[in-house]
SEFIZA-3560 file (N, C-alpha, C; in Angstrom, 3 decimals):
REM SEFIZA-3560
<numar><xx>-13.767</xx><yy>43.859</yy><zz>-41.776</zz><atom>N</atom></numar>
<numar><xx>-14.268</xx><yy>42.715</yy><zz>-41.033</zz><atom>CA</atom></numar>
<numar><xx>-15.206</xx><yy>41.918</yy><zz>-41.939</zz><atom>C</atom></numar>
<numar><xx>-15.167</xx><yy>40.637</yy><zz>-41.829</zz><atom>N</atom></numar>
<numar><xx>-16.003</xx><yy>39.759</yy><zz>-42.646</zz><atom>CA</atom></numar>
<numar><xx>-17.414</xx><yy>39.701</yy><zz>-42.079</zz><atom>C</atom></numar>
<numar><xx>-18.335</xx><yy>39.247</yy><zz>-42.892</zz><atom>N</atom></numar>
<numar><xx>-19.709</xx><yy>39.092</yy><zz>-42.421</zz><atom>CA</atom></numar>
<numar><xx>-20.163</xx><yy>37.658</yy><zz>-42.674</zz><atom>C</atom></numar>
<numar><xx>-21.194</xx><yy>37.266</yy><zz>-41.946</zz><atom>N</atom></numar>
<numar><xx>-21.721</xx><yy>35.911</yy><zz>-42.022</zz><atom>CA</atom></numar>
<numar><xx>-23.236</xx><yy>35.990</yy><zz>-41.951</zz><atom>C</atom></numar>
<numar><xx>-23.892</xx><yy>35.320</yy><zz>-42.858</zz><atom>N</atom></numar>
<numar><xx>-25.358</xx><yy>35.229</yy><zz>-42.821</zz><atom>CA</atom></numar>
<numar><xx>-25.731</xx><yy>33.795</yy><zz>-42.492</zz><atom>C</atom></numar>
<numar><xx>-26.690</xx><yy>33.640</yy><zz>-41.599</zz><atom>N</atom></numar>
<numar><xx>-27.140</xx><yy>32.306</yy><zz>-41.219</zz><atom>CA</atom></numar>
<numar><xx>-28.618</xx><yy>32.205</yy><zz>-41.572</zz><atom>C</atom></numar>
<numar><xx>-28.935</xx><yy>31.255</yy><zz>-42.420</zz><atom>N</atom></numar>
<numar><xx>-30.316</xx><yy>31.064</yy><zz>-42.857</zz><atom>CA</atom></numar>
<numar><xx>-30.966</xx><yy>29.912</yy><zz>-42.108</zz><atom>C</atom></numar>
<numar><xx>-32.273</xx><yy>29.887</yy><zz>-42.127</zz><atom>N</atom></numar>
<numar><xx>-33.074</xx><yy>28.782</yy><zz>-41.582</zz><atom>CA</atom></numar>
<numar><xx>-32.846</xx><yy>28.546</yy><zz>-40.091</zz><atom>C</atom></numar>
<numar><xx>-32.725</xx><yy>29.627</yy><zz>-39.330</zz><atom>N</atom></numar>
<numar><xx>-32.603</xx><yy>29.499</yy><zz>-37.877</zz><atom>CA</atom></numar>
<numar><xx>-33.990</xx><yy>29.252</yy><zz>-37.304</zz><atom>C</atom></numar>
<numar><xx>-34.059</xx><yy>28.287</yy><zz>-36.417</zz><atom>N</atom></numar>
<numar><xx>-35.308</xx><yy>27.995</yy><zz>-35.732</zz><atom>CA</atom></numar>
<numar><xx>-35.810</xx><yy>29.263</yy><zz>-35.035</zz><atom>C</atom></numar>
<numar><xx>-37.084</xx><yy>29.526</yy><zz>-35.135</zz><atom>N</atom></numar>
<numar><xx>-37.663</xx><yy>30.749</yy><zz>-34.577</zz><atom>CA</atom></numar>
<numar><xx>-37.427</xx><yy>30.857</yy><zz>-33.069</zz><atom>C</atom></numar>
<numar><xx>-37.536</xx><yy>29.744</yy><zz>-32.364</zz><atom>N</atom></numar>
<numar><xx>-37.330</xx><yy>29.761</yy><zz>-30.913</zz><atom>CA</atom></numar>
<numar><xx>-35.873</xx><yy>30.117</yy><zz>-30.587</zz><atom>C</atom></numar>
<numar><xx>-34.926</xx><yy>29.565</yy><zz>-31.337</zz><atom>N</atom></numar>
<numar><xx>-33.518</xx><yy>29.885</yy><zz>-31.124</zz><atom>CA</atom></numar>
<numar><xx>-33.271</xx><yy>31.364</yy><zz>-31.388</zz><atom>C</atom></numar>
<numar><xx>-33.849</xx><yy>31.874</yy><zz>-32.453</zz><atom>N</atom></numar>
<numar><xx>-33.691</xx><yy>33.297</yy><zz>-32.774</zz><atom>CA</atom></numar>
<numar><xx>-34.230</xx><yy>34.165</yy><zz>-31.643</zz><atom>C</atom></numar>
<numar><xx>-35.393</xx><yy>33.814</yy><zz>-31.119</zz><atom>N</atom></numar>
<numar><xx>-35.984</xx><yy>34.592</yy><zz>-30.026</zz><atom>CA</atom></numar>
<numar><xx>-35.113</xx><yy>34.536</yy><zz>-28.777</zz><atom>C</atom></numar>
<numar><xx>-34.527</xx><yy>33.362</yy><zz>-28.489</zz><atom>N</atom></numar>
<numar><xx>-33.622</xx><yy>33.244</yy><zz>-27.334</zz><atom>CA</atom></numar>
<numar><xx>-32.396</xx><yy>34.132</yy><zz>-27.533</zz><atom>C</atom></numar>
<numar><xx>-31.850</xx><yy>34.150</yy><zz>-28.735</zz><atom>N</atom></numar>
<numar><xx>-30.714</xx><yy>35.025</yy><zz>-29.036</zz><atom>CA</atom></numar>
<numar><xx>-31.097</xx><yy>36.490</yy><zz>-28.884</zz><atom>C</atom></numar>
<numar><xx>-32.253</xx><yy>36.846</yy><zz>-29.402</zz><atom>N</atom></numar>
<numar><xx>-32.700</xx><yy>38.229</yy><zz>-29.351</zz><atom>CA</atom></numar>
<numar><xx>-32.883</xx><yy>38.697</yy><zz>-27.912</zz><atom>C</atom></numar>
<numar><xx>-33.549</xx><yy>37.876</yy><zz>-27.098</zz><atom>N</atom></numar>
<numar><xx>-33.804</xx><yy>38.233</yy><zz>-25.707</zz><atom>CA</atom></numar>
<numar><xx>-32.492</xx><yy>38.312</yy><zz>-24.920</zz><atom>C</atom></numar>
<numar><xx>-31.624</xx><yy>37.323</yy><zz>-25.106</zz><atom>N</atom></numar>
<numar><xx>-30.335</xx><yy>37.310</yy><zz>-24.400</zz><atom>CA</atom></numar>
<numar><xx>-29.495</xx><yy>38.516</yy><zz>-24.787</zz><atom>C</atom></numar>
<numar><xx>-29.466</xx><yy>38.832</yy><zz>-26.068</zz><atom>N</atom></numar>
<numar><xx>-28.717</xx><yy>39.998</yy><zz>-26.534</zz><atom>CA</atom></numar>
<numar><xx>-29.279</xx><yy>41.270</yy><zz>-25.906</zz><atom>C</atom></numar>
<numar><xx>-30.582</xx><yy>41.372</yy><zz>-25.849</zz><atom>N</atom></numar>
<numar><xx>-31.227</xx><yy>42.553</yy><zz>-25.274</zz><atom>CA</atom></numar>
<numar><xx>-30.888</xx><yy>42.691</yy><zz>-23.792</zz><atom>C</atom></numar>
<numar><xx>-30.941</xx><yy>41.589</yy><zz>-23.070</zz><atom>N</atom></numar>
<numar><xx>-30.623</xx><yy>41.613</yy><zz>-21.638</zz><atom>CA</atom></numar>
<numar><xx>-29.188</xx><yy>42.079</yy><zz>-21.411</zz><atom>C</atom></numar>
<numar><xx>-28.277</xx><yy>41.648</yy><zz>-22.276</zz><atom>N</atom></numar>
<numar><xx>-26.860</xx><yy>41.990</yy><zz>-22.132</zz><atom>CA</atom></numar>
<numar><xx>-26.483</xx><yy>43.314</yy><zz>-22.788</zz><atom>C</atom></numar>
<numar><xx>-27.452</xx><yy>43.949</yy><zz>-23.429</zz><atom>N</atom></numar>
<numar><xx>-27.175</xx><yy>45.226</yy><zz>-24.083</zz><atom>CA</atom></numar>
<numar><xx>-26.344</xx><yy>45.085</yy><zz>-25.339</zz><atom>C</atom></numar>
<numar><xx>-26.509</xx><yy>43.971</yy><zz>-26.032</zz><atom>N</atom></numar>
<numar><xx>-25.754</xx><yy>43.690</yy><zz>-27.248</zz><atom>CA</atom></numar>
<numar><xx>-26.698</xx><yy>43.553</yy><zz>-28.430</zz><atom>C</atom></numar>
<numar><xx>-26.122</xx><yy>43.645</yy><zz>-29.611</zz><atom>N</atom></numar>
<numar><xx>-26.897</xx><yy>43.297</yy><zz>-30.799</zz><atom>CA</atom></numar>
<numar><xx>-26.871</xx><yy>41.781</yy><zz>-30.933</zz><atom>C</atom></numar>
<numar><xx>-27.790</xx><yy>41.254</yy><zz>-31.717</zz><atom>N</atom></numar>
<numar><xx>-27.795</xx><yy>39.810</yy><zz>-31.956</zz><atom>CA</atom></numar>
<numar><xx>-26.485</xx><yy>39.388</yy><zz>-32.617</zz><atom>C</atom></numar>
<numar><xx>-25.969</xx><yy>40.219</yy><zz>-33.522</zz><atom>N</atom></numar>
<numar><xx>-24.726</xx><yy>39.910</yy><zz>-34.204</zz><atom>CA</atom></numar>
<numar><xx>-23.553</xx><yy>39.834</yy><zz>-33.226</zz><atom>C</atom></numar>
<numar><xx>-23.480</xx><yy>40.812</yy><zz>-32.295</zz><atom>N</atom></numar>
<numar><xx>-22.402</xx><yy>40.793</yy><zz>-31.303</zz><atom>CA</atom></numar>
<numar><xx>-22.495</xx><yy>39.568</yy><zz>-30.405</zz><atom>C</atom></numar>
<numar><xx>-23.700</xx><yy>39.225</yy><zz>-29.988</zz><atom>N</atom></numar>
<numar><xx>-23.877</xx><yy>38.043</yy><zz>-29.144</zz><atom>CA</atom></numar>
<numar><xx>-23.473</xx><yy>36.782</yy><zz>-29.902</zz><atom>C</atom></numar>
<numar><xx>-23.888</xx><yy>36.665</yy><zz>-31.149</zz><atom>N</atom></numar>
<numar><xx>-23.530</xx><yy>35.489</yy><zz>-31.951</zz><atom>CA</atom></numar>
<numar><xx>-22.014</xx><yy>35.388</yy><zz>-32.114</zz><atom>C</atom></numar>
<numar><xx>-21.326</xx><yy>36.507</yy><zz>-32.334</zz><atom>N</atom></numar>
<numar><xx>-19.864</xx><yy>36.499</yy><zz>-32.453</zz><atom>CA</atom></numar>
<numar><xx>-19.226</xx><yy>36.042</yy><zz>-31.151</zz><atom>C</atom></numar>
<numar><xx>-19.737</xx><yy>36.500</yy><zz>-30.017</zz><atom>N</atom></numar>
<numar><xx>-19.190</xx><yy>36.079</yy><zz>-28.724</zz><atom>CA</atom></numar>
<numar><xx>-19.398</xx><yy>34.585</yy><zz>-28.492</zz><atom>C</atom></numar>
<numar><xx>-20.572</xx><yy>34.093</yy><zz>-28.841</zz><atom>N</atom></numar>
<numar><xx>-20.859</xx><yy>32.665</yy><zz>-28.678</zz><atom>CA</atom></numar>
<numar><xx>-19.935</xx><yy>31.835</yy><zz>-29.561</zz><atom>C</atom></numar>
<numar><xx>-19.781</xx><yy>32.230</yy><zz>-30.812</zz><atom>N</atom></numar>
<numar><xx>-18.902</xx><yy>31.498</yy><zz>-31.728</zz><atom>CA</atom></numar>
<numar><xx>-17.442</xx><yy>31.546</yy><zz>-31.261</zz><atom>C</atom></numar>
<numar><xx>-16.993</xx><yy>32.708</yy><zz>-30.815</zz><atom>N</atom></numar>
<numar><xx>-15.625</xx><yy>32.842</yy><zz>-30.334</zz><atom>CA</atom></numar>
<numar><xx>-15.368</xx><yy>31.939</yy><zz>-29.143</zz><atom>C</atom></numar>
<numar><xx>-16.297</xx><yy>31.931</yy><zz>-28.190</zz><atom>N</atom></numar>
<numar><xx>-16.141</xx><yy>31.091</yy><zz>-27.000</zz><atom>CA</atom></numar>
<numar><xx>-16.122</xx><yy>29.610</yy><zz>-27.377</zz><atom>C</atom></numar>
<numar><xx>-16.997</xx><yy>29.206</yy><zz>-28.290</zz><atom>N</atom></numar>
<numar><xx>-17.046</xx><yy>27.805</yy><zz>-28.712</zz><atom>CA</atom></numar>
<numar><xx>-15.742</xx><yy>27.387</yy><zz>-29.383</zz><atom>C</atom></numar>
<numar><xx>-15.181</xx><yy>28.248</yy><zz>-30.206</zz><atom>N</atom></numar>
<numar><xx>-13.938</xx><yy>27.913</yy><zz>-30.896</zz><atom>CA</atom></numar>
<numar><xx>-12.744</xx><yy>27.933</yy><zz>-29.949</zz><atom>C</atom></numar>
<numar><xx>-12.757</xx><yy>28.821</yy><zz>-28.959</zz><atom>N</atom></numar>
<numar><xx>-11.666</xx><yy>28.856</yy><zz>-27.979</zz><atom>CA</atom></numar>
<numar><xx>-11.619</xx><yy>27.570</yy><zz>-27.166</zz><atom>C</atom></numar>
<numar><xx>-12.759</xx><yy>26.967</yy><zz>-26.912</zz><atom>N</atom></numar>
<numar><xx>-12.802</xx><yy>25.723</yy><zz>-26.154</zz><atom>CA</atom></numar>
<numar><xx>-12.151</xx><yy>24.583</yy><zz>-26.928</zz><atom>C</atom></numar>
<numar><xx>-12.115</xx><yy>24.697</yy><zz>-28.245</zz><atom>N</atom></numar>
<numar><xx>-11.533</xx><yy>23.644</yy><zz>-29.075</zz><atom>CA</atom></numar>
<numar><xx>-10.040</xx><yy>23.839</yy><zz>-29.334</zz><atom>C</atom></numar>
<numar><xx>-9.503</xx><yy>25.005</yy><zz>-28.935</zz><atom>N</atom></numar>
<numar><xx>-8.081</xx><yy>25.256</yy><zz>-29.168</zz><atom>CA</atom></numar>
<numar><xx>-7.252</xx><yy>24.324</yy><zz>-28.308</zz><atom>C</atom></numar>
<numar><xx>-6.206</xx><yy>23.844</yy><zz>-28.880</zz><atom>N</atom></numar>
<numar><xx>-5.347</xx><yy>22.900</yy><zz>-28.171</zz><atom>CA</atom></numar>
<numar><xx>-3.950</xx><yy>23.487</yy><zz>-28.074</zz><atom>C</atom></numar>
<numar><xx>-3.472</xx><yy>23.688</yy><zz>-26.859</zz><atom>N</atom></numar>
<numar><xx>-2.133</xx><yy>24.220</yy><zz>-26.666</zz><atom>CA</atom></numar>
<numar><xx>-1.182</xx><yy>23.160</yy><zz>-26.122</zz><atom>C</atom></numar>
<numar><xx>-1.703</xx><yy>21.988</yy><zz>-25.801</zz><atom>N</atom></numar>
<numar><xx>-0.883</xx><yy>20.912</yy><zz>-25.263</zz><atom>CA</atom></numar>
<numar><xx>-0.307</xx><yy>20.059</yy><zz>-26.385</zz><atom>C</atom></numar>
<numar><xx>0.746</xx><yy>19.336</yy><zz>-26.062</zz><atom>N</atom></numar>
<numar><xx>1.335</xx><yy>18.405</yy><zz>-27.005</zz><atom>CA</atom></numar>
<numar><xx>0.499</xx><yy>17.132</yy><zz>-27.099</zz><atom>C</atom></numar>
<numar><xx>0.845</xx><yy>16.289</yy><zz>-28.035</zz><atom>N</atom></numar>
<numar><xx>0.103</xx><yy>15.054</yy><zz>-28.279</zz><atom>CA</atom></numar>
<numar><xx>0.100</xx><yy>14.156</yy><zz>-27.047</zz><atom>C</atom></numar>
<numar><xx>1.260</xx><yy>13.974</yy><zz>-26.426</zz><atom>N</atom></numar>
<numar><xx>1.335</xx><yy>13.109</yy><zz>-25.244</zz><atom>CA</atom></numar>
<numar><xx>0.454</xx><yy>13.607</yy><zz>-24.111</zz><atom>C</atom></numar>
<numar><xx>0.447</xx><yy>14.900</yy><zz>-23.880</zz><atom>N</atom></numar>
<numar><xx>-0.385</xx><yy>15.487</yy><zz>-22.832</zz><atom>CA</atom></numar>
<numar><xx>-1.864</xx><yy>15.298</yy><zz>-23.128</zz><atom>C</atom></numar>
<numar><xx>-2.243</xx><yy>15.473</yy><zz>-24.391</zz><atom>N</atom></numar>
<numar><xx>-3.652</xx><yy>15.289</yy><zz>-24.761</zz><atom>CA</atom></numar>
<numar><xx>-4.077</xx><yy>13.843</yy><zz>-24.591</zz><atom>C</atom></numar>
<numar><xx>-3.223</xx><yy>12.892</yy><zz>-24.965</zz><atom>N</atom></numar>
<numar><xx>-3.545</xx><yy>11.472</yy><zz>-24.784</zz><atom>CA</atom></numar>
<numar><xx>-3.691</xx><yy>11.165</yy><zz>-23.301</zz><atom>C</atom></numar>
<numar><xx>-2.763</xx><yy>11.674</yy><zz>-22.491</zz><atom>N</atom></numar>
<numar><xx>-2.824</xx><yy>11.448</yy><zz>-21.044</zz><atom>CA</atom></numar>
<numar><xx>-4.136</xx><yy>11.990</yy><zz>-20.464</zz><atom>C</atom></numar>
<numar><xx>-4.503</xx><yy>13.215</yy><zz>-20.838</zz><atom>N</atom></numar>
<numar><xx>-5.743</xx><yy>13.803</yy><zz>-20.338</zz><atom>CA</atom></numar>
<numar><xx>-6.958</xx><yy>12.974</yy><zz>-20.737</zz><atom>C</atom></numar>
<numar><xx>-6.983</xx><yy>12.534</yy><zz>-21.984</zz><atom>N</atom></numar>
<numar><xx>-8.136</xx><yy>11.778</yy><zz>-22.467</zz><atom>CA</atom></numar>
<numar><xx>-8.321</xx><yy>10.483</yy><zz>-21.683</zz><atom>C</atom></numar>
<numar><xx>-7.241</xx><yy>9.739</yy><zz>-21.470</zz><atom>N</atom></numar>
<numar><xx>-7.364</xx><yy>8.454</yy><zz>-20.783</zz><atom>CA</atom></numar>
<numar><xx>-7.443</xx><yy>8.596</yy><zz>-19.271</zz><atom>C</atom></numar>
<numar><xx>-6.932</xx><yy>9.677</yy><zz>-18.726</zz><atom>N</atom></numar>
<numar><xx>-7.011</xx><yy>9.855</yy><zz>-17.273</zz><atom>CA</atom></numar>
<numar><xx>-8.447</xx><yy>10.089</yy><zz>-16.830</zz><atom>C</atom></numar>
<numar><xx>-9.291</xx><yy>10.599</yy><zz>-17.708</zz><atom>N</atom></numar>
<numar><xx>-10.705</xx><yy>10.790</yy><zz>-17.374</zz><atom>CA</atom></numar>
<numar><xx>-11.405</xx><yy>9.457</yy><zz>-17.146</zz><atom>C</atom></numar>
<numar><xx>-10.897</xx><yy>8.397</yy><zz>-17.779</zz><atom>N</atom></numar>
<numar><xx>-11.485</xx><yy>7.062</yy><zz>-17.643</zz><atom>CA</atom></numar>
<numar><xx>-10.729</xx><yy>6.205</yy><zz>-16.636</zz><atom>C</atom></numar>
<numar><xx>-9.870</xx><yy>6.820</yy><zz>-15.834</zz><atom>N</atom></numar>
<numar><xx>-9.132</xx><yy>6.064</yy><zz>-14.838</zz><atom>CA</atom></numar>
<numar><xx>-7.767</xx><yy>5.611</yy><zz>-15.302</zz><atom>C</atom></numar>
<numar><xx>-7.365</xx><yy>5.984</yy><zz>-16.499</zz><atom>N</atom></numar>
<numar><xx>-6.039</xx><yy>5.632</yy><zz>-17.000</zz><atom>CA</atom></numar>
<numar><xx>-6.020</xx><yy>4.275</yy><zz>-17.685</zz><atom>C</atom></numar>
<numar><xx>-4.861</xx><yy>3.952</yy><zz>-18.227</zz><atom>N</atom></numar>
<numar><xx>-4.665</xx><yy>2.699</yy><zz>-18.940</zz><atom>CA</atom></numar>
<numar><xx>-3.316</xx><yy>2.126</yy><zz>-18.503</zz><atom>C</atom></numar>
<numar><xx>-3.313</xx><yy>0.881</yy><zz>-18.164</zz><atom>N</atom></numar>
<numar><xx>-2.075</xx><yy>0.191</yy><zz>-17.816</zz><atom>CA</atom></numar>
<numar><xx>-1.659</xx><yy>-0.691</yy><zz>-18.992</zz><atom>C</atom></numar>
<numar><xx>-0.457</xx><yy>-0.476</yy><zz>-19.478</zz><atom>N</atom></numar>
<numar><xx>0.040</xx><yy>-1.240</yy><zz>-20.609</zz><atom>CA</atom></numar>
<numar><xx>1.208</xx><yy>-2.110</yy><zz>-20.160</zz><atom>C</atom></numar>
<numar><xx>1.273</xx><yy>-3.337</yy><zz>-20.659</zz><atom>N</atom></numar>
<numar><xx>2.413</xx><yy>-4.194</yy><zz>-20.423</zz><atom>CA</atom></numar>
<numar><xx>3.478</xx><yy>-3.849</yy><zz>-21.453</zz><atom>C</atom></numar>
<numar><xx>4.597</xx><yy>-3.348</yy><zz>-20.969</zz><atom>N</atom></numar>
<numar><xx>5.667</xx><yy>-2.981</yy><zz>-21.873</zz><atom>CA</atom></numar>
<numar><xx>6.622</xx><yy>-4.155</yy><zz>-22.044</zz><atom>C</atom></numar>
<numar><xx>6.984</xx><yy>-4.466</yy><zz>-23.272</zz><atom>N</atom></numar>
<numar><xx>7.923</xx><yy>-5.587</yy><zz>-23.505</zz><atom>CA</atom></numar>
<numar><xx>9.316</xx><yy>-5.204</yy><zz>-23.033</zz><atom>C</atom></numar>
<numar><xx>10.091</xx><yy>-6.191</yy><zz>-22.592</zz><atom>N</atom></numar>
<numar><xx>11.464</xx><yy>-5.905</yy><zz>-22.182</zz><atom>CA</atom></numar>
<numar><xx>12.310</xx><yy>-5.681</yy><zz>-23.417</zz><atom>C</atom></numar>
<numar><xx>13.369</xx><yy>-4.958</yy><zz>-23.255</zz><atom>N</atom></numar>
<numar><xx>14.246</xx><yy>-4.646</yy><zz>-24.399</zz><atom>CA</atom></numar>
<numar><xx>15.417</xx><yy>-5.560</yy><zz>-24.420</zz><atom>C</atom></numar>
//
């Protein structure tokens, strides 16, 4: 398994990680791996391009385009 070192973490963030890990019965490293995994899973895209475009514009109420006749 690979390892990762993170330098210059804000002290308050580190303390929040430490406390949260302790509450959940995890090490700070395990908690950080879970947080990173969850963040990356949210970015995974399983839809096609057309579906992603539709989702993006449907959030704003959609887009009506005038299509030229053939």
